[in-house]
N, C-alpha and C positions, 0 to 999 in steps of 0.2 A: 206266613211261620211267625207267631207271636214271640215278646221276649220270654216269657216262661218254657215256651218249647227249646227256644234255645239255651237257655239255662241249664235244661238239664244234660247237656252234653257233658261226658263224664272226662273231663281234662283236667286233670292237675293246677294247671296257673293258664289263663286265658292268655292270648298274643299280647304281647306290649303294643300302646299306641303305634310308634313308630312301623313294629313290625306288622300290623292290624294294615296300616294304610299302605305298605307295599306290598302285603297279599293282594288286598283290595284293586291296586294298580295292575298287577296281575291278572286277576280275575277278569277284568274290564277287557284287557288288552289279550284274552287269550279267548272270552267267550264272542268280544266283537270280530274279530278275526274270523272265527270258526264258520260267519255266515257266509264268505266268500269260499271258504274252503269247503264248506257244505254244498255249495253250488256244484263245485269241479268234481265231490265225491258223486253227484245223484247222477253225474253224466255217464261215469263208468260203472256203475252199478246200481240195482233196483234200489228205489228209497226205501222200502219196508224192509228189506235185506240190511239196508245200510242201519236201521234202526234196530234191528235185532243185533245186529253185530257190535255195534256203539255199548250198547246196555250189557250184553255178556262180558263184554272187555271191563266194562266200567265194573260190574259187579264182581269180576273175580279180584280186581284192584283190591276194592272196597273189602273183601273179605280176609283177603290178605294182610290188610292194613291193620285191620280189626283182630285177627289172629294173631300178627305179630306183636301186638301191644297190649295183648290179653282182655280186649274188651269186645270180642265176639261172646253174644250171648242168644239163648234162644227168645224170640219174641212171645210175649204172654197173650192170653187170649185179648185183653184190650189193646193189645198193639194192632190186632188183624184187622179191623175197620182200616185204619189211617194207610194200613199197608197195601191195604185192596184200591182204596179211593186213589191214593198218590200213584200207585201201578199202572191203575186203568186210565182215569183222565189225565195225569202228569208225563208219566212215562212213555205211555204208548199214544193214547189219543192224539195230546198237544204235539210229542214229536213225530207221531206217523202223518200228521195231519199237515204239520208244517212243514215237513220232509217233503210230502210229496206236492205240496203247493209250491215250494222252493225250484222244482220243475220248470215251472211255467212262468214263474215272476222273479224279477232280479232280487238279489241277494240283499241291495240297501232296502229297498222295499220292502221285503221280507221281512227285514229284523224290526223294523217302524212297525208296523201291521200285527206281527207277534208280542210285542212289547205293550199292546191297545189292553191287558191284560185287566189293570186296575180299572179300567172303564166298565168292563162287565161286573168287575167285584163289586162296584159300588151300588147298581139297582139293585141286583141280587140280596145284597148285606139289608138295604133298605127294604124290599120289598118283604123278604123271607124271614129275618131277625128282627126289625124294626128298630135297626141302628138309623139315628138322626141327620137330616140331610142340613148340613150346615151352612153358610155363605161360602167356604172355601170348596165344598166338596162342590155344591154347585156350581161354582166357576171352572172347577176341574172340568167336570163332566160336558158342561158347556162347550167349552175350549175342544175337549177332545173330540165331541160330536161335530163342530165345526171344522175340525183337521179332517176329520175320516171324510166328509163331504167334498172337502179339497182334493182330498189324496184320492178320491173316488170318484172325481168328476169325468161325466163323458169324455171333455179333449184328453185326458191324460191314459185314457182305459182305449184299448184296440177291442170294441165291444162286438166284431164281428169273428173274433177269434175266442173259440167255445172253451180250449186249456187256459187260455188269461183268465177269462172268466171265473172258472172252476179254480185256480189257483189263488186268485185273493177270496174267495170266498171261504176256502179251506182253511186257508191261514186265519182269519178273522174266526170262524168255527175253532180251531184247535185256541185261541186264544179265550176263547170263552171256556174250554174243555179245562184249560190251566185254572180260571177263576173259581171251577167248582173244587178243585184240590185247594186251592187255598183257602178257602171257606172252611173248608173241614178241616183243614191243618190249624187254623185259628181258633177252632174250637173243641179240639180235643185234647182229652188228657195224657198227654206223653209219660208212658212207664219208661221203656228205654227213650236213647236221645235218638233224633232226627238223621245224627251219622250212623248210628249202630241199626237205625231200620232200613236204610237207604239202599245196601246191596239184597235186602228179601224184597225192596218194592222194583229195582230192577229185575229181579232174576223172576220172579213169580210169574210172569206169564211169558217167558222166551218160548216155553214147548208149543202154547197153543199161536203164540205168534209166529213161529216158524210153518205152520200148516196154514195160516192167512196170508203168508205172503207167498209160499209155493200155491196157494189156489190162485191167487191174483196176479203174481208173478213169475211162476213157474219156477224151476229147482234156481237154485242158488245158482249166481253166474257174475264175473265182473270180468274186465278189463284190466287185469293185472298188470302193475307197474310199479317202480319203486316210489314214483309218486303217490299212486294211491295207497303201497304200505305206509307211506311216512302221514297220511291224512287221516288213515285209520288209527294209526297210534297217536296221532295229536287228537282224535276225537276221543277215544276209549280213554288212556290213564288221564290226561289234561283235562278236556273240554266236559268230560264226565267225570271221573273219580275224583280228581284234583280236585275240578272248580266246586263240586259239592260240600268238600271237606273245607274249602277255603270260605265258601258262601255262610256254613253255619260258624265259621271260628272268627270271621269278621264281623259276623251280627251278635257275637257274644261279646266280642271287645270293643266295639263301637256303637255310639246310639243309633237309635234304629232309624232318626230320620238320614240323619247323615248318610247312610248305608243304603236307604233305598232311593234316595237323591243321587246317588253317586251311582245306582244303578242304570240310571236314565244315561250313563254314558256310553251304554252297551250297543243300543240301535246307532247311537250319533256314530260312533267308532264303527260300528260294521257299515253305515251308510259309507263314510270315508273310505274305510277299508275295500270295498267294493267299488268303488268309482276309482282307485288307485291301481287293486291288484287286477280287475277282469273289466275297466274301462266302460263301465255302466254309466250312463247318462244320466245328467241331476236335472231334469226339466223344475222351473216354479212350481208346478203345483206338489214335487215331492218336497221340496225343502218347505217351502211355507204349511203343508199340510203335516209333515214331521216336526215342525215346531211347535205349531198348535197342539200336538197331541202330548208332545213331549211336556209341554208348559200344562196340559189338564193334566197329566199324572204327576207332575210334582205340584200342583195346586191340590190334588185329591191325598197327597202324601202330607201336605205341609196340616190339611184339616185334622188329617189322623194324630198327627204330631200336636197340634194344640187339644184334641179333645182328651188327650191322655195329661 
């Protein structure tokens, strides 16, 4: 999402710098902590039904927010291409694939693999849109790919476990789907703001997604408990609706480079939270590979900043 898209959000006054940093800190904590939470949710309900539930609740919250603030508007014909692409590639394919993969892969590792998206955006932008490969971007891509090799080395994966292989593969494919949505949103001419389009993007495929979930996972079912209800409440209003508003607001109030680099704290905190909460192991390959990937993403962000 580029700066011109963010500036189109119809808010009377941007957040103050201090408030924006506070919201950024809350967003990093919420998104990072959500990885072990999602890991627990998919043990209590099927992953595709979890995605349907999460986005349905998030859409209801955002529709209510926009209606209450007088900013709910009907999308124009020019808005529908980005509504469709974000809904398909980011809301459903990214979230669906990563949530399925999360069943078979530790939450900390899942967070790092899911945030490899900039590594897939870069070669696509170069090949498809003719962007120039700078030294910073080349360094970032090299570090990221080395990090992936370290993270996916034969010693760190049980190659005899088919589910583990499928889980890692789905997480990487999910990151690639998110990259497609990013490439489109960067080049889309926004009429309504990203915040105003978000509930339509979340709600667009709910009905067909229910049929897909029914076909693949059977009727909706869950092992209901107060813990599961609390985790779903966390995911709908907080990790989906609030998080989208927060990301739009802080990108409007703070420099893009600051925000992009700060978002690297999400997989780092996700790894820490998963270790503390779920007792997941921290092998050397995970630490080293994760650090190299995060450094690679940081270098790519720096390359974008220097180009601007």
